[in-house]
C-alpha distance (Angstrom), angle and dihedral (degrees) to the residues before:
residue distance angle dihedral
M1 . . .
A2 3.73 . .
V3 3.75 114.6 .
G4 3.68 112.3 -107.8
T5 3.80 101.5 36.9
R6 3.83 130.9 98.9
Q7 3.69 86.4 -146.0
S8 3.79 139.2 10.9
T9 3.81 114.4 -136.4
R10 3.75 113.6 -169.7
L11 3.80 112.4 -147.1
T12 3.73 120.0 -150.4
R13 3.78 103.7 -97.7
A14 3.77 117.9 -111.2
T15 3.80 115.8 -85.3
P16 3.83 110.8 -93.6
S17 3.67 119.9 -142.5
H18 3.94 124.0 -124.0
S19 3.79 99.1 -167.5
F20 3.86 142.0 24.3
G21 3.75 91.3 -107.1
S22 3.81 94.5 52.5
E23 3.94 88.6 47.8
V24 3.80 89.9 51.4
R25 3.96 88.2 53.5
L26 3.80 93.0 44.4
T27 3.87 91.4 47.1
T28 3.67 91.3 46.2
R29 3.91 95.0 46.8
L30 3.76 87.8 51.1
G31 3.76 98.6 38.1
A32 3.79 101.8 42.5
P33 3.76 94.9 68.8
L34 3.88 90.9 46.8
A35 3.79 91.3 45.4
L36 3.86 91.0 49.9
G37 3.81 88.8 45.5
E38 3.86 90.4 50.9
L39 3.81 89.7 49.1
G40 3.86 87.1 51.4
W41 3.83 89.7 49.6
M42 3.78 92.2 52.4
S43 3.86 91.6 43.9
T44 3.76 85.8 64.1
Y45 3.85 87.7 64.6
I46 3.72 90.4 45.6
V47 3.83 92.5 51.2
D48 3.76 87.3 50.2
A49 3.75 92.2 52.1
I50 3.73 95.1 46.7
L51 3.91 95.2 48.8
V52 3.85 87.5 43.7
G53 3.82 91.9 46.2
N54 3.79 89.0 58.3
M55 3.89 91.4 62.9
P56 3.67 115.9 110.3
N57 3.86 96.2 -96.7
S58 3.83 97.0 40.8
A59 3.87 97.1 175.0
L60 3.89 91.3 51.6
A61 3.83 94.9 44.3
I62 3.85 93.0 48.8
S63 3.75 91.2 45.5
A64 3.63 95.5 53.5
S65 3.79 94.0 43.5
S66 3.94 87.0 51.3
L67 3.80 92.0 54.3
G68 3.74 93.3 42.7
N69 3.82 94.4 52.2
S70 3.81 90.8 43.5
L71 3.73 95.3 53.8
F72 3.84 98.6 39.1
Y73 3.76 96.4 46.1
A74 3.82 93.5 45.5
I75 3.77 85.3 58.4
V76 3.78 103.8 39.8
F77 3.85 97.2 43.6
C78 3.84 87.5 57.7
G79 3.83 82.6 67.2
V80 3.82 94.3 40.5
G81 3.83 86.7 53.0
L82 3.78 90.3 66.8
L83 3.80 88.3 61.3
Y84 3.80 94.4 58.3
G85 3.92 89.5 83.6
L86 3.90 81.7 79.2
D87 3.78 89.3 71.3
A88 3.82 92.1 65.1
L89 3.68 99.1 31.5
V90 3.84 97.8 48.4
S91 3.81 99.1 38.5
Q92 3.70 92.2 49.7
A93 3.68 91.9 48.1
F94 3.77 88.5 51.4
G95 3.72 93.2 47.5
R96 3.74 87.5 54.1
G97 3.80 90.7 48.4
E98 3.84 97.2 -116.5
P99 3.78 107.1 126.1
E100 3.88 94.7 168.4
D101 3.92 89.4 64.2
G102 3.83 91.3 50.5
L103 3.89 90.8 49.2
F104 3.83 92.3 47.5
S105 3.91 86.6 56.5
L106 3.79 91.0 54.5
V107 3.91 89.3 49.6
Q108 3.84 92.6 51.0
S109 3.94 90.8 45.8
L110 3.85 86.7 64.1
F111 3.76 88.1 70.0
I112 3.75 89.5 57.5
V113 3.84 89.6 52.3
A114 3.74 90.9 52.1
L115 3.74 92.1 50.8
C116 3.82 96.9 45.4
T117 3.80 99.5 44.9
P118 3.84 100.1 74.3
V119 3.76 93.3 41.1
V120 3.75 93.5 52.0
M121 3.73 91.1 47.5
V122 3.75 93.0 52.8
L123 3.71 94.0 46.1
A124 3.87 91.7 48.0
T125 3.82 87.8 52.5
L126 3.81 95.9 54.6
A127 3.90 100.2 33.4
P128 3.92 100.7 81.6
Y129 3.71 91.8 53.3
G130 3.76 88.4 64.5
L131 3.92 87.3 67.0
R132 3.73 89.1 78.7
W133 3.82 93.0 62.9
I134 3.94 87.6 67.0
H135 3.73 94.4 44.3
V136 3.80 100.8 -112.0
D137 3.84 109.3 173.1
E138 3.89 110.1 -80.5
A139 3.81 91.0 -127.6
I140 3.74 91.9 58.1
V141 3.75 93.8 45.4
S142 3.86 92.1 49.3
E143 3.74 93.2 53.8
T144 3.74 92.3 42.7
I145 3.93 88.3 55.3
R146 3.83 89.9 50.4
Y147 3.77 91.4 49.5
M148 3.81 96.5 48.4
D149 3.78 93.1 44.5
A150 3.81 87.4 68.2
L151 3.89 98.6 32.0
R152 3.88 94.4 58.2
W153 3.88 90.2 69.9
S154 3.85 89.6 70.6
T155 3.78 92.7 66.4
A156 3.81 98.4 94.6
P157 3.72 98.6 46.3
L158 3.85 89.7 42.7
L159 3.86 92.0 54.6
L160 3.68 93.5 44.6
Y161 3.76 91.4 49.8
M162 3.70 93.6 51.6
A163 3.88 93.5 51.7
V164 3.77 93.8 50.9
R165 3.85 90.3 42.2
H166 3.80 92.8 54.5
Y167 3.78 90.8 50.3
L168 3.76 93.3 49.3
Q169 3.60 97.9 48.8
A170 3.80 91.6 46.2
I171 3.77 88.5 60.7
D172 3.85 94.3 47.9
R173 3.84 93.0 -101.3
T174 3.76 100.6 132.9
F175 3.91 106.4 136.0
W176 3.82 96.4 86.3
V177 3.78 92.9 40.5
M178 3.83 86.4 58.2
M179 3.75 93.1 43.6
S180 3.84 95.4 48.6
L181 3.83 90.0 53.2
L182 3.80 97.0 43.5
T183 3.85 97.1 45.9
A184 3.69 90.6 42.4
N185 3.92 86.6 79.2
L186 3.69 91.2 64.7
V187 3.92 93.2 49.5
N188 3.82 88.3 44.5
W189 3.81 95.2 50.6
L190 3.68 94.0 47.4
F191 3.86 95.3 49.8
D192 3.81 92.2 41.1
W193 3.86 87.2 55.2
L194 3.86 92.7 45.9
L195 3.83 96.7 43.3
I196 3.76 106.7 32.8
Y197 3.88 95.7 48.3
G198 3.79 101.7 19.8
H199 3.87 120.4 -120.5
G200 3.73 134.7 178.9
P201 3.77 109.7 -16.0
F202 3.79 91.8 -13.1
H203 3.73 124.1 107.7
S204 3.82 119.6 -132.8
Y205 3.82 106.3 -110.3
G206 3.80 98.9 173.0
I207 3.74 116.5 -149.6
A208 3.85 89.5 -10.7
G209 3.74 87.6 63.4
S210 3.88 88.3 66.5
G211 3.70 90.5 58.1
W212 3.81 91.5 49.9
A213 3.89 91.4 49.7
T214 3.86 87.1 52.7
C215 3.85 88.8 56.2
V216 3.76 91.3 53.0
V217 3.77 91.7 47.5
R218 3.93 92.9 52.5
F219 3.74 91.1 52.4
Y220 3.80 91.0 49.9
M221 3.77 92.7 49.7
L222 3.78 92.4 47.5
G223 3.82 88.2 50.6
L224 3.83 94.2 56.3
L225 3.75 94.3 49.9
L226 3.77 92.5 49.5
V227 3.72 86.7 55.6
S228 3.77 90.5 51.4
L229 3.80 93.3 45.2
T230 3.80 90.2 53.4
L231 3.87 93.2 49.7
S232 3.80 91.0 46.6
L233 3.86 91.0 53.3
R234 3.86 91.0 47.0
K235 3.82 90.0 55.4
S236 3.94 92.7 46.0
P237 3.85 103.6 22.5
V238 3.80 113.3 -152.4
Q239 3.77 120.9 175.0
L240 3.74 124.5 -165.6
R241 3.77 120.4 -162.1
P242 3.82 115.9 -105.5
N243 3.81 93.7 -106.9
A244 3.91 87.3 60.4
W245 3.81 82.8 76.2
R246 3.81 90.8 67.1
P247 3.70 121.4 90.4
H248 3.76 110.5 -83.4
L249 3.79 109.2 -158.0
P250 3.79 98.8 -161.8
R251 3.83 91.0 53.0
L252 3.65 94.9 42.8
R253 3.81 89.7 48.8
Q254 3.79 88.2 51.7
L255 3.81 91.0 50.4
A256 3.74 90.7 48.1
Q257 3.78 95.1 48.1
L258 3.86 89.9 54.3
G259 3.80 95.1 38.8
W260 3.73 109.4 41.2
P261 3.92 94.2 71.0
V262 3.77 87.8 49.9
G263 3.81 91.0 46.1
L264 3.80 90.1 52.1
Q265 3.87 91.5 45.4
N266 3.73 90.0 53.3
L267 3.76 89.3 50.6
E268 3.75 94.8 49.2
E269 3.86 91.7 44.9
F270 3.77 93.9 48.5
S271 3.77 89.3 39.4
L272 3.87 85.8 56.5
A273 3.72 90.9 54.2
S274 3.84 89.6 45.4
F275 3.94 88.3 49.2
S276 3.82 92.0 50.7
T277 3.84 89.9 45.9
V278 3.81 93.4 48.9
L279 3.79 91.3 42.5
T280 3.86 89.3 53.0
S281 3.77 90.8 45.1
T282 3.92 86.6 71.4
L283 3.82 88.4 62.2
G284 3.80 97.0 61.6
A285 3.78 140.8 -96.8
V286 3.83 96.9 -68.5
L287 3.74 97.1 55.1
L288 3.74 92.1 40.6
A289 3.78 89.9 53.7
A290 3.65 90.9 48.6
H291 3.88 89.8 48.7
Q292 3.80 89.5 53.7
V293 3.88 93.2 48.8
V294 3.88 90.1 55.5
L295 3.67 95.1 38.3
D296 3.73 92.4 55.7
L297 3.82 95.4 45.5
N298 3.73 90.8 46.0
A299 3.75 90.1 50.2
F300 3.73 87.3 48.3
S301 3.78 91.2 58.6
A302 3.89 88.8 43.7
M303 3.81 87.7 63.4
I304 3.75 91.1 77.0
P305 3.76 98.2 60.7
L306 3.83 87.6 36.0
G307 3.86 88.8 62.9
I308 3.68 95.5 41.1
Q309 3.93 86.3 49.7
A310 3.82 87.1 63.2
A311 3.80 91.3 49.2
S312 3.80 90.3 47.9
A313 3.82 91.8 51.9
V314 3.82 91.0 47.6
R315 3.86 93.3 46.8
T316 3.82 93.0 47.0
G317 3.71 93.5 42.8
Q318 3.80 91.7 52.1
G319 3.89 92.5 48.0
A320 3.78 87.3 47.0
G321 3.77 89.2 53.1
R322 3.72 92.4 53.8
G323 3.81 92.2 41.0
D324 3.82 90.9 -117.8
S325 3.80 105.3 152.3
A326 3.77 94.8 176.6
Q327 3.85 90.7 61.2
V328 3.72 93.5 45.0
R329 3.84 88.5 58.9
R330 3.76 94.2 40.6
A331 3.85 91.3 49.7
G332 3.76 92.5 59.4
L333 3.78 94.5 44.9
A334 3.71 92.9 47.4
S335 3.75 92.8 50.8
V336 3.75 92.7 51.5
A337 3.81 91.8 49.3
V338 3.84 93.7 50.3
T339 3.86 92.8 46.4
S340 3.66 97.1 44.5
L341 3.88 91.6 56.4
C342 3.90 91.4 48.9
M343 3.87 92.5 44.6
A344 3.74 90.4 51.0
A345 3.72 90.6 54.2
F346 3.73 93.1 50.4
G347 3.79 94.5 45.9
G348 3.82 90.2 52.1
S349 3.71 91.4 52.8
F350 3.81 92.3 50.4
L351 3.89 88.7 51.7
A352 3.73 93.6 45.2
A353 3.92 103.5 42.9
P354 3.86 111.7 18.9
H355 3.81 91.7 144.5
L356 3.84 91.2 53.3
W357 3.84 93.1 50.7
A358 3.76 92.0 46.3
R359 3.92 90.9 50.6
I360 3.88 88.6 60.7
Y361 3.82 85.5 74.2
T362 3.72 110.3 30.5
K363 3.93 144.2 -1.0
D364 3.87 93.1 -145.6
P365 3.91 103.1 123.7
A366 3.90 91.8 -153.2
V367 3.73 90.6 54.9
I368 3.81 94.8 46.0
L369 3.74 93.3 49.9
A370 3.69 91.9 51.8
T371 3.74 93.6 57.5
V372 3.83 96.6 56.7
P373 3.85 99.4 83.5
I374 3.72 90.5 41.4
F375 3.76 95.1 55.9
V376 3.93 87.4 54.4
I377 3.88 88.1 55.5
C378 3.82 91.1 50.1
A379 3.84 91.6 51.5
A380 3.74 91.2 49.5
G381 3.84 93.6 61.5
S382 3.77 102.8 30.3
V383 3.78 101.1 99.8
L384 3.79 95.2 47.7
D385 3.62 95.8 43.1
G386 3.85 90.5 50.2
A387 3.76 90.9 51.1
Q388 3.67 96.9 52.0
T389 3.76 91.7 46.2
V390 3.71 95.7 58.0
L391 3.92 93.4 42.9
Q392 3.90 85.4 56.0
G393 3.78 85.1 60.9
A394 3.76 90.9 49.4
L395 3.77 90.6 52.6
R396 3.91 89.3 48.6
G397 3.83 91.1 54.7
L398 4.00 85.1 56.0
G399 3.81 89.5 49.7
E400 3.78 95.0 -106.2
T401 3.71 112.6 134.9
R402 3.84 106.4 133.6
I403 3.73 99.0 70.0
P404 3.96 95.8 52.4
F405 3.77 87.2 48.3
L406 3.84 93.8 52.2
A407 3.94 92.7 41.2
S408 3.87 90.1 50.1
F409 3.78 92.0 48.5
A410 3.86 93.9 48.9
C411 3.86 93.7 46.0
Y412 3.64 99.5 41.6
W413 3.87 104.4 34.6
L414 3.81 100.8 28.4
V415 3.96 95.3 38.5
G416 3.79 109.6 16.9
V417 3.79 104.5 39.9
P418 3.90 95.6 45.7
L419 3.79 92.5 47.4
S420 3.85 93.1 48.0
A421 3.73 91.8 47.7
L422 3.85 92.2 48.4
M423 3.79 93.0 47.6
V424 3.86 94.2 50.0
L425 3.75 102.7 34.5
H426 3.94 99.7 37.3
W427 3.78 107.9 16.4
H428 3.76 93.8 38.9
M429 3.84 95.9 -135.5
Q430 3.86 91.5 146.7
L431 3.70 114.1 -164.0
V432 3.79 96.2 -8.0
G433 3.94 88.5 61.6
V434 3.90 89.9 53.3
W435 3.82 92.2 55.9
L436 3.71 98.4 35.7
G437 3.76 93.7 57.4
R438 3.97 85.7 52.2
L439 3.69 90.2 52.8
I440 3.76 97.4 48.8
S441 3.82 90.9 51.7
V442 3.81 93.6 58.1
L443 3.91 93.0 64.1
P444 3.84 98.1 67.7
L445 3.97 90.1 36.9
F446 3.75 88.3 57.3
A447 3.85 93.6 50.6
M448 3.83 92.2 47.5
I449 3.79 95.5 48.4
V450 3.72 94.7 48.6
T451 3.72 91.7 47.3
T452 3.79 91.9 49.8
W453 3.82 93.1 49.1
W454 3.68 93.7 49.3
R455 3.79 92.9 50.0
R456 3.88 90.7 46.6
V457 3.84 91.2 49.4
G458 3.92 91.0 51.1
R459 3.77 92.1 48.2
F460 3.70 91.6 49.9
R461 3.77 91.7 48.4
D462 3.75 89.7 52.1
N463 3.78 93.9 53.1
H464 3.84 93.5 43.3
P465 3.77 107.1 44.4
E466 3.88 93.1 156.2
P467 3.84 108.5 54.8
E468 3.77 93.9 178.7
A469 3.76 92.9 57.2
K470 3.67 114.3 141.3
T471 3.83 93.7 -131.9
A472 3.67 109.2 53.6
P473 3.75 117.4 -149.0
Q474 3.78 121.1 -145.4
S475 3.68 133.1 -124.2
P476 3.85 116.3 -95.9
G477 3.85 88.5 -117.7
A478 3.81 98.8 59.3
R479 3.88 111.0 31.8
A480 3.87 115.0 174.6
L481 3.73 113.3 -106.8
P482 3.86 124.3 -154.1
L483 3.78 114.1 -106.2
P484 3.78 116.3 -118.9
G485 3.77 112.5 -91.1
């Protein structure tokens, strides 16, 4: 019995796969709800942009919303990244059949949430004022400040939601994760409509109303997952001793060691989006609005590999928990196969109907025309970008988070950012230069992630020659720790 529990309830271990086809089915079964949920998550931003875009000054409203989201999520997802260690710890505990250890990791992650929340809120308050230093139009800055002053209050429910979500998906409980994200669109649309324009007893808050609507949605999503967590624990009761609710430095250190590279990687990737948005803001409201349209729709398509990335991390982690090197390898390959098909379909639709996609957001012909070449660039890199994304999830399941962070930093900030700045500021390629620099940076990143994953799989196979062994060793990145007595 694990130390620190009144009882030890052994869960049935996650189903291993015995062929590539079965792994594709299992990955799809786990990843499809998560991918649909991610699409629902991103759809909330699209709903925001559509309703904000119908305000009297469409370009200004979309621009301010774009900058506000770029700044806020660059900050908050740095904190969210610290929770990604739950993927490896909980899924490997689940693979070993030790649910109490996984629940203990969730409890300890709450201390990370408590620490990150005030830091994120302070930074989100100060960040938009920095836009004045780079001479962004004062009207855009003022609207961005109004938006972020409301949006920052969604920090605590968002961080708590992410902690519970990572726990649930690591134990194969994905239905309510999907439902929370899909139904959030209805709640978001309703409160956007009420608070942006003012209906019934609600005052019209303009763009700030979109921020307040997001706060309501975050609490709603958290509430659904707490219900799911309660039901899950009732079906498989696991009780921790009261002192398990105290900070446990070894487990917190373990979560931090796995999570800080992901947090910094989130920061660098969202900062990259913020950089491209700020760089585009110097080109005027029309191109900034076009940039935001493509950025949102490209991010919408990227939700599929992001959902499958989570499934890849879980399947790889569960295989690692059992010492099943064959499943570890198949999980990565299956996630790439599923993602590549989906991203090829999205890329084809961007090429075939760019005007149709853009009209979802705006009727401004100048904005629509500016989006067309950018959709072509997005389509060109969609498959490779999706493949490296899901393989990063597979590496996270093995406890490897540092190399993806370093590779992303090198490719995005040492290659993509300088190229984008050069193309825009010196070669006058305008919005095409912003996105072409992003595309070029994906090529070396894909090569580095594939090489790292292949080497880690080979090393794991060498250390686990008997995948069906009764005692399943753990990956070096996520060793089990004793719970406090």
